[in-house]
HTML snippet that shows the backbone in 3Dmol.js (N, CA, C, O; Angstrom):
<script src="https://3Dmol.org/build/3Dmol-min.js"></script>
<div id="view" style="width:600px;height:400px;position:relative"></div>
<script>
const pdb = `
ATOM      1  N   UNK A   1      38.344 -43.896  -4.023  1.00  0.00           N
ATOM      2  CA  UNK A   1      37.836 -42.522  -5.278  1.00  0.00           C
ATOM      3  C   UNK A   1      36.816 -42.966  -5.416  1.00  0.00           C
ATOM      4  O   UNK A   1      35.875 -42.270  -5.033  1.00  0.00           O
ATOM      5  N   UNK A   2      36.583 -44.011  -5.884  1.00  0.00           N
ATOM      6  CA  UNK A   2      35.515 -44.850  -6.254  1.00  0.00           C
ATOM      7  C   UNK A   2      35.149 -45.558  -5.587  1.00  0.00           C
ATOM      8  O   UNK A   2      34.551 -46.422  -6.229  1.00  0.00           O
ATOM      9  N   UNK A   3      35.130 -45.891  -3.798  1.00  0.00           N
ATOM     10  CA  UNK A   3      34.540 -46.551  -3.554  1.00  0.00           C
ATOM     11  C   UNK A   3      33.462 -45.823  -2.116  1.00  0.00           C
ATOM     12  O   UNK A   3      32.700 -46.290  -1.270  1.00  0.00           O
ATOM     13  N   UNK A   4      34.105 -44.102  -2.600  1.00  0.00           N
ATOM     14  CA  UNK A   4      33.400 -43.366  -2.221  1.00  0.00           C
ATOM     15  C   UNK A   4      32.002 -42.655  -3.276  1.00  0.00           C
ATOM     16  O   UNK A   4      30.860 -42.297  -2.986  1.00  0.00           O
ATOM     17  N   UNK A   5      32.436 -42.672  -4.000  1.00  0.00           N
ATOM     18  CA  UNK A   5      31.315 -43.065  -4.964  1.00  0.00           C
ATOM     19  C   UNK A   5      30.035 -43.715  -5.153  1.00  0.00           C
ATOM     20  O   UNK A   5      28.918 -43.472  -5.610  1.00  0.00           O
ATOM     21  N   UNK A   6      30.811 -44.829  -4.494  1.00  0.00           N
ATOM     22  CA  UNK A   6      29.785 -45.927  -4.745  1.00  0.00           C
ATOM     23  C   UNK A   6      28.960 -45.630  -3.239  1.00  0.00           C
ATOM     24  O   UNK A   6      27.747 -45.694  -3.439  1.00  0.00           O
ATOM     25  N   UNK A   7      29.205 -45.402  -2.163  1.00  0.00           N
ATOM     26  CA  UNK A   7      28.335 -45.292  -1.455  1.00  0.00           C
ATOM     27  C   UNK A   7      27.682 -43.924  -1.402  1.00  0.00           C
ATOM     28  O   UNK A   7      26.950 -43.709  -0.436  1.00  0.00           O
ATOM     29  N   UNK A   8      27.850 -42.949  -2.331  1.00  0.00           N
ATOM     30  CA  UNK A   8      27.452 -41.579  -2.279  1.00  0.00           C
ATOM     31  C   UNK A   8      26.269 -41.952  -3.218  1.00  0.00           C
ATOM     32  O   UNK A   8      25.178 -41.382  -3.192  1.00  0.00           O
ATOM     33  N   UNK A   9      26.640 -43.071  -4.131  1.00  0.00           N
ATOM     34  CA  UNK A   9      24.867 -43.274  -5.173  1.00  0.00           C
ATOM     35  C   UNK A   9      24.672 -44.237  -4.069  1.00  0.00           C
ATOM     36  O   UNK A   9      23.529 -43.917  -3.742  1.00  0.00           O
ATOM     37  N   UNK A  10      24.919 -44.955  -3.471  1.00  0.00           N
ATOM     38  CA  UNK A  10      24.001 -46.139  -2.544  1.00  0.00           C
ATOM     39  C   UNK A  10      22.832 -44.947  -1.865  1.00  0.00           C
ATOM     40  O   UNK A  10      21.602 -44.907  -1.812  1.00  0.00           O
ATOM     41  N   UNK A  11      24.091 -43.921  -1.338  1.00  0.00           N
ATOM     42  CA  UNK A  11      22.899 -43.254  -0.445  1.00  0.00           C
ATOM     43  C   UNK A  11      20.989 -42.337  -0.982  1.00  0.00           C
ATOM     44  O   UNK A  11      19.841 -42.229  -0.552  1.00  0.00           O
ATOM     45  N   UNK A  12      21.861 -41.917  -2.163  1.00  0.00           N
ATOM     46  CA  UNK A  12      20.813 -41.304  -3.289  1.00  0.00           C
ATOM     47  C   UNK A  12      20.122 -42.197  -3.684  1.00  0.00           C
ATOM     48  O   UNK A  12      18.959 -42.036  -3.316  1.00  0.00           O
ATOM     49  N   UNK A  13      20.345 -43.472  -4.526  1.00  0.00           N
ATOM     50  CA  UNK A  13      18.880 -44.272  -3.691  1.00  0.00           C
ATOM     51  C   UNK A  13      18.174 -44.355  -3.067  1.00  0.00           C
ATOM     52  O   UNK A  13      16.959 -44.165  -3.115  1.00  0.00           O
ATOM     53  N   UNK A  14      18.968 -44.723  -2.215  1.00  0.00           N
ATOM     54  CA  UNK A  14      18.797 -45.287  -0.649  1.00  0.00           C
ATOM     55  C   UNK A  14      17.851 -43.957  -0.459  1.00  0.00           C
ATOM     56  O   UNK A  14      16.950 -44.653   0.008  1.00  0.00           O
ATOM     57  N   UNK A  15      17.365 -42.822  -0.428  1.00  0.00           N
ATOM     58  CA  UNK A  15      17.130 -41.262  -0.133  1.00  0.00           C
ATOM     59  C   UNK A  15      15.737 -41.582  -1.125  1.00  0.00           C
ATOM     60  O   UNK A  15      14.559 -41.225  -1.109  1.00  0.00           O
ATOM     61  N   UNK A  16      16.248 -42.109  -1.640  1.00  0.00           N
ATOM     62  CA  UNK A  16      15.319 -41.542  -3.174  1.00  0.00           C
ATOM     63  C   UNK A  16      14.135 -42.946  -3.087  1.00  0.00           C
ATOM     64  O   UNK A  16      12.933 -42.804  -3.313  1.00  0.00           O
ATOM     65  N   UNK A  17      14.685 -44.060  -2.773  1.00  0.00           N
ATOM     66  CA  UNK A  17      13.132 -44.996  -2.186  1.00  0.00           C
ATOM     67  C   UNK A  17      12.286 -44.251  -0.887  1.00  0.00           C
ATOM     68  O   UNK A  17      11.091 -43.961  -0.851  1.00  0.00           O
ATOM     69  N   UNK A  18      13.138 -44.086  -0.037  1.00  0.00           N
ATOM     70  CA  UNK A  18      12.532 -43.669   0.537  1.00  0.00           C
ATOM     71  C   UNK A  18      11.126 -42.241   0.822  1.00  0.00           C
ATOM     72  O   UNK A  18      10.288 -41.940   1.673  1.00  0.00           O
ATOM     73  N   UNK A  19      11.568 -41.806  -0.361  1.00  0.00           N
ATOM     74  CA  UNK A  19      10.867 -40.809  -0.753  1.00  0.00           C
ATOM     75  C   UNK A  19       9.296 -40.715  -1.395  1.00  0.00           C
ATOM     76  O   UNK A  19       8.364 -39.936  -1.199  1.00  0.00           O
ATOM     77  N   UNK A  20       9.498 -42.016  -2.341  1.00  0.00           N
ATOM     78  CA  UNK A  20       8.765 -42.474  -3.188  1.00  0.00           C
ATOM     79  C   UNK A  20       8.145 -43.298  -2.060  1.00  0.00           C
ATOM     80  O   UNK A  20       6.942 -43.119  -2.251  1.00  0.00           O
ATOM     81  N   UNK A  21       8.230 -43.870  -1.299  1.00  0.00           N
ATOM     82  CA  UNK A  21       7.430 -45.280  -0.025  1.00  0.00           C
ATOM     83  C   UNK A  21       6.911 -44.129   0.837  1.00  0.00           C
ATOM     84  O   UNK A  21       5.737 -44.472   0.978  1.00  0.00           O
ATOM     85  N   UNK A  22       7.020 -43.226   1.360  1.00  0.00           N
ATOM     86  CA  UNK A  22       6.522 -42.266   1.752  1.00  0.00           C
ATOM     87  C   UNK A  22       5.941 -41.117   1.333  1.00  0.00           C
ATOM     88  O   UNK A  22       5.122 -40.633   2.115  1.00  0.00           O
ATOM     89  N   UNK A  23       6.117 -40.611   0.428  1.00  0.00           N
ATOM     90  CA  UNK A  23       5.295 -39.827  -0.529  1.00  0.00           C
ATOM     91  C   UNK A  23       4.669 -39.697  -2.219  1.00  0.00           C
ATOM     92  O   UNK A  23       4.416 -38.806  -3.031  1.00  0.00           O
ATOM     93  N   UNK A  24       4.608 -41.396  -2.113  1.00  0.00           N
ATOM     94  CA  UNK A  24       4.840 -41.425  -3.262  1.00  0.00           C
ATOM     95  C   UNK A  24       5.638 -40.811  -4.880  1.00  0.00           C
ATOM     96  O   UNK A  24       6.826 -40.679  -5.174  1.00  0.00           O
ATOM     97  N   UNK A  25       4.261 -40.522  -5.736  1.00  0.00           N
ATOM     98  CA  UNK A  25       4.895 -40.935  -7.519  1.00  0.00           C
ATOM     99  C   UNK A  25       5.620 -39.161  -7.127  1.00  0.00           C
ATOM    100  O   UNK A  25       6.745 -38.860  -7.526  1.00  0.00           O
ATOM    101  N   UNK A  26       4.456 -37.858  -6.050  1.00  0.00           N
ATOM    102  CA  UNK A  26       4.777 -36.857  -6.392  1.00  0.00           C
ATOM    103  C   UNK A  26       5.665 -36.428  -5.127  1.00  0.00           C
ATOM    104  O   UNK A  26       5.627 -35.236  -4.822  1.00  0.00           O
ATOM    105  N   UNK A  27       6.484 -37.319  -4.342  1.00  0.00           N
ATOM    106  CA  UNK A  27       7.713 -36.681  -3.547  1.00  0.00           C
ATOM    107  C   UNK A  27       8.929 -37.799  -4.797  1.00  0.00           C
ATOM    108  O   UNK A  27      10.076 -37.388  -4.970  1.00  0.00           O
ATOM    109  N   UNK A  28       8.712 -38.405  -5.127  1.00  0.00           N
ATOM    110  CA  UNK A  28      10.262 -38.298  -6.179  1.00  0.00           C
ATOM    111  C   UNK A  28      10.288 -37.702  -7.272  1.00  0.00           C
ATOM    112  O   UNK A  28      11.278 -37.745  -8.002  1.00  0.00           O
ATOM    113  N   UNK A  29       8.534 -36.641  -7.746  1.00  0.00           N
ATOM    114  CA  UNK A  29       8.751 -35.380  -8.713  1.00  0.00           C
ATOM    115  C   UNK A  29       9.580 -34.408  -8.498  1.00  0.00           C
ATOM    116  O   UNK A  29      10.303 -33.804  -9.290  1.00  0.00           O
ATOM    117  N   UNK A  30       9.389 -34.253  -7.018  1.00  0.00           N
ATOM    118  CA  UNK A  30       9.507 -33.140  -6.612  1.00  0.00           C
ATOM    119  C   UNK A  30      11.278 -33.252  -5.996  1.00  0.00           C
ATOM    120  O   UNK A  30      12.056 -32.312  -5.833  1.00  0.00           O
ATOM    121  N   UNK A  31      11.522 -34.728  -5.751  1.00  0.00           N
ATOM    122  CA  UNK A  31      12.342 -34.700  -5.286  1.00  0.00           C
ATOM    123  C   UNK A  31      13.406 -34.542  -6.853  1.00  0.00           C
ATOM    124  O   UNK A  31      14.305 -33.782  -7.211  1.00  0.00           O
ATOM    125  N   UNK A  32      12.816 -35.508  -7.342  1.00  0.00           N
ATOM    126  CA  UNK A  32      14.045 -35.280  -8.848  1.00  0.00           C
ATOM    127  C   UNK A  32      14.237 -34.106  -9.274  1.00  0.00           C
ATOM    128  O   UNK A  32      15.370 -33.656  -9.446  1.00  0.00           O
ATOM    129  N   UNK A  33      12.458 -33.017  -9.656  1.00  0.00           N
ATOM    130  CA  UNK A  33      12.779 -31.618 -10.262  1.00  0.00           C
ATOM    131  C   UNK A  33      13.464 -30.994  -9.034  1.00  0.00           C
ATOM    132  O   UNK A  33      14.121 -30.122  -9.602  1.00  0.00           O
ATOM    133  N   UNK A  34      13.721 -30.876  -7.837  1.00  0.00           N
ATOM    134  CA  UNK A  34      14.782 -29.848  -7.400  1.00  0.00           C
ATOM    135  C   UNK A  34      16.381 -30.640  -7.305  1.00  0.00           C
ATOM    136  O   UNK A  34      17.224 -29.899  -6.799  1.00  0.00           O
ATOM    137  N   UNK A  35      16.914 -32.061  -7.727  1.00  0.00           N
ATOM    138  CA  UNK A  35      18.006 -32.573  -8.089  1.00  0.00           C
ATOM    139  C   UNK A  35      18.407 -31.467  -9.778  1.00  0.00           C
ATOM    140  O   UNK A  35      19.271 -30.658 -10.117  1.00  0.00           O
ATOM    141  N   UNK A  36      17.195 -32.086 -10.382  1.00  0.00           N
ATOM    142  CA  UNK A  36      17.709 -30.714 -11.773  1.00  0.00           C
ATOM    143  C   UNK A  36      17.426 -29.580 -11.110  1.00  0.00           C
ATOM    144  O   UNK A  36      17.380 -28.793 -12.055  1.00  0.00           O
ATOM    145  N   UNK A  37      17.248 -29.070 -10.339  1.00  0.00           N
ATOM    146  CA  UNK A  37      17.646 -27.596 -10.347  1.00  0.00           C
ATOM    147  C   UNK A  37      18.341 -26.768 -10.030  1.00  0.00           C
ATOM    148  O   UNK A  37      18.468 -25.551 -10.165  1.00  0.00           O
ATOM    149  N   UNK A  38      19.283 -28.424  -9.094  1.00  0.00           N
ATOM    150  CA  UNK A  38      20.280 -27.139  -8.622  1.00  0.00           C
ATOM    151  C   UNK A  38      21.326 -28.479  -8.891  1.00  0.00           C
ATOM    152  O   UNK A  38      21.864 -28.941  -7.885  1.00  0.00           O
ATOM    153  N   UNK A  39      21.620 -29.097 -10.182  1.00  0.00           N
ATOM    154  CA  UNK A  39      22.709 -29.778 -11.287  1.00  0.00           C
ATOM    155  C   UNK A  39      22.520 -28.292 -11.822  1.00  0.00           C
ATOM    156  O   UNK A  39      23.163 -27.322 -11.421  1.00  0.00           O
ATOM    157  N   UNK A  40      21.780 -28.284 -12.548  1.00  0.00           N
ATOM    158  CA  UNK A  40      21.440 -27.650 -14.058  1.00  0.00           C
ATOM    159  C   UNK A  40      22.307 -25.832 -13.282  1.00  0.00           C
ATOM    160  O   UNK A  40      23.102 -25.066 -13.826  1.00  0.00           O
ATOM    161  N   UNK A  41      21.637 -25.770 -11.835  1.00  0.00           N
ATOM    162  CA  UNK A  41      21.891 -24.206 -10.909  1.00  0.00           C
ATOM    163  C   UNK A  41      20.471 -23.320 -11.551  1.00  0.00           C
ATOM    164  O   UNK A  41      20.628 -22.259 -12.156  1.00  0.00           O
ATOM    165  N   UNK A  42      19.250 -23.863 -11.344  1.00  0.00           N
ATOM    166  CA  UNK A  42      18.215 -23.694 -12.484  1.00  0.00           C
ATOM    167  C   UNK A  42      17.437 -23.250 -10.800  1.00  0.00           C
ATOM    168  O   UNK A  42      17.146 -24.202 -10.077  1.00  0.00           O
ATOM    169  N   UNK A  43      17.097 -21.543 -10.191  1.00  0.00           N
ATOM    170  CA  UNK A  43      16.725 -22.056  -9.277  1.00  0.00           C
ATOM    171  C   UNK A  43      15.007 -21.655  -9.585  1.00  0.00           C
ATOM    172  O   UNK A  43      14.547 -21.110  -8.582  1.00  0.00           O
ATOM    173  N   UNK A  44      14.305 -21.745 -10.341  1.00  0.00           N
ATOM    174  CA  UNK A  44      13.099 -21.363 -10.115  1.00  0.00           C
ATOM    175  C   UNK A  44      12.857 -23.192 -10.180  1.00  0.00           C
ATOM    176  O   UNK A  44      11.934 -23.428  -9.399  1.00  0.00           O
ATOM    177  N   UNK A  45      13.334 -24.454 -10.796  1.00  0.00           N
ATOM    178  CA  UNK A  45      12.701 -25.686 -10.904  1.00  0.00           C
ATOM    179  C   UNK A  45      13.544 -26.028  -9.279  1.00  0.00           C
ATOM    180  O   UNK A  45      13.358 -26.636  -8.225  1.00  0.00           O
ATOM    181  N   UNK A  46      14.149 -25.508  -9.696  1.00  0.00           N
ATOM    182  CA  UNK A  46      14.801 -26.149  -7.784  1.00  0.00           C
ATOM    183  C   UNK A  46      14.182 -25.355  -6.826  1.00  0.00           C
ATOM    184  O   UNK A  46      14.812 -25.241  -5.774  1.00  0.00           O
ATOM    185  N   UNK A  47      13.095 -24.761  -6.908  1.00  0.00           N
ATOM    186  CA  UNK A  47      12.507 -24.198  -6.072  1.00  0.00           C
ATOM    187  C   UNK A  47      10.892 -24.096  -5.739  1.00  0.00           C
ATOM    188  O   UNK A  47      10.096 -23.761  -4.862  1.00  0.00           O
ATOM    189  N   UNK A  48      11.003 -24.725  -7.319  1.00  0.00           N
ATOM    190  CA  UNK A  48       9.578 -25.296  -7.617  1.00  0.00           C
ATOM    191  C   UNK A  48       9.356 -27.375  -6.690  1.00  0.00           C
ATOM    192  O   UNK A  48       8.464 -27.923  -6.043  1.00  0.00           O
ATOM    193  N   UNK A  49      10.490 -27.718  -7.101  1.00  0.00           N
ATOM    194  CA  UNK A  49      11.144 -29.327  -6.398  1.00  0.00           C
ATOM    195  C   UNK A  49      11.137 -28.806  -4.873  1.00  0.00           C
ATOM    196  O   UNK A  49      10.027 -29.206  -4.523  1.00  0.00           O
ATOM    197  N   UNK A  50      11.683 -28.169  -3.766  1.00  0.00           N
ATOM    198  CA  UNK A  50      10.970 -27.510  -2.601  1.00  0.00           C
ATOM    199  C   UNK A  50      10.101 -27.484  -1.390  1.00  0.00           C
ATOM    200  O   UNK A  50       9.950 -27.939  -0.256  1.00  0.00           O
ATOM    201  N   UNK A  51       9.339 -26.216  -2.823  1.00  0.00           N
ATOM    202  CA  UNK A  51       8.074 -25.858  -2.064  1.00  0.00           C
ATOM    203  C   UNK A  51       7.025 -27.778  -2.402  1.00  0.00           C
ATOM    204  O   UNK A  51       6.538 -28.467  -1.507  1.00  0.00           O
ATOM    205  N   UNK A  52       7.014 -28.011  -3.509  1.00  0.00           N
ATOM    206  CA  UNK A  52       6.342 -29.628  -3.289  1.00  0.00           C
ATOM    207  C   UNK A  52       7.060 -30.389  -2.550  1.00  0.00           C
ATOM    208  O   UNK A  52       6.135 -30.998  -2.010  1.00  0.00           O
ATOM    209  N   UNK A  53       8.042 -30.856  -2.078  1.00  0.00           N
ATOM    210  CA  UNK A  53       8.489 -30.576  -0.576  1.00  0.00           C
ATOM    211  C   UNK A  53       7.911 -30.369   0.664  1.00  0.00           C
ATOM    212  O   UNK A  53       7.442 -30.958   1.638  1.00  0.00           O
ATOM    213  N   UNK A  54       8.121 -29.398   0.255  1.00  0.00           N
ATOM    214  CA  UNK A  54       7.319 -28.298   2.064  1.00  0.00           C
ATOM    215  C   UNK A  54       6.083 -29.285   2.499  1.00  0.00           C
ATOM    216  O   UNK A  54       5.668 -29.851   3.510  1.00  0.00           O
ATOM    217  N   UNK A  55       5.804 -29.165   1.343  1.00  0.00           N
ATOM    218  CA  UNK A  55       3.899 -29.386   0.846  1.00  0.00           C
ATOM    219  C   UNK A  55       3.187 -30.359   1.703  1.00  0.00           C
ATOM    220  O   UNK A  55       2.375 -30.316   2.628  1.00  0.00           O
ATOM    221  N   UNK A  56       3.928 -31.401   0.906  1.00  0.00           N
ATOM    222  CA  UNK A  56       4.061 -33.124   0.966  1.00  0.00           C
ATOM    223  C   UNK A  56       4.723 -32.823   2.975  1.00  0.00           C
ATOM    224  O   UNK A  56       3.896 -32.872   3.885  1.00  0.00           O
ATOM    225  N   UNK A  57       5.621 -32.659   3.147  1.00  0.00           N
ATOM    226  CA  UNK A  57       5.842 -32.707   4.208  1.00  0.00           C
ATOM    227  C   UNK A  57       5.020 -31.956   5.686  1.00  0.00           C
ATOM    228  O   UNK A  57       5.100 -32.224   6.885  1.00  0.00           O
ATOM    229  N   UNK A  58       4.387 -31.121   5.064  1.00  0.00           N
ATOM    230  CA  UNK A  58       3.713 -30.671   6.021  1.00  0.00           C
ATOM    231  C   UNK A  58       2.079 -31.047   6.063  1.00  0.00           C
ATOM    232  O   UNK A  58       1.324 -31.104   7.033  1.00  0.00           O
ATOM    233  N   UNK A  59       1.838 -31.270   4.711  1.00  0.00           N
ATOM    234  CA  UNK A  59       0.605 -32.495   5.020  1.00  0.00           C
ATOM    235  C   UNK A  59       0.405 -33.343   5.721  1.00  0.00           C
ATOM    236  O   UNK A  59      -0.689 -33.609   6.219  1.00  0.00           O
ATOM    237  N   UNK A  60       2.095 -34.301   5.993  1.00  0.00           N
ATOM    238  CA  UNK A  60       2.091 -35.667   6.990  1.00  0.00           C
ATOM    239  C   UNK A  60       1.818 -35.397   8.058  1.00  0.00           C
ATOM    240  O   UNK A  60       1.459 -36.277   8.841  1.00  0.00           O
ATOM    241  N   UNK A  61       1.911 -33.955   8.461  1.00  0.00           N
ATOM    242  CA  UNK A  61       3.153 -33.659   9.982  1.00  0.00           C
ATOM    243  C   UNK A  61       1.543 -34.076  10.264  1.00  0.00           C
ATOM    244  O   UNK A  61       1.130 -34.199  11.417  1.00  0.00           O
TER     245      UNK A  61
END
`;
const viewer = $3Dmol.createViewer("view");
viewer.addModel(pdb, "pdb");
viewer.setStyle({}, {cartoon: {color: "spectrum"}});
viewer.zoomTo();
viewer.render();
</script>
């Protein structure tokens, strides 16, 4: 069980660093808003984070 938690944490940190490298501070803010919204089961906050991420993805494509 602890090994699984370490692997999941490492993947989350790696994904967060990838978002920050590719999309800058706005990407990290969107990712954090999405994560907090999902954990708190707050659809408004998670929707805002998801919309910002989609806008960043559409802009770079």
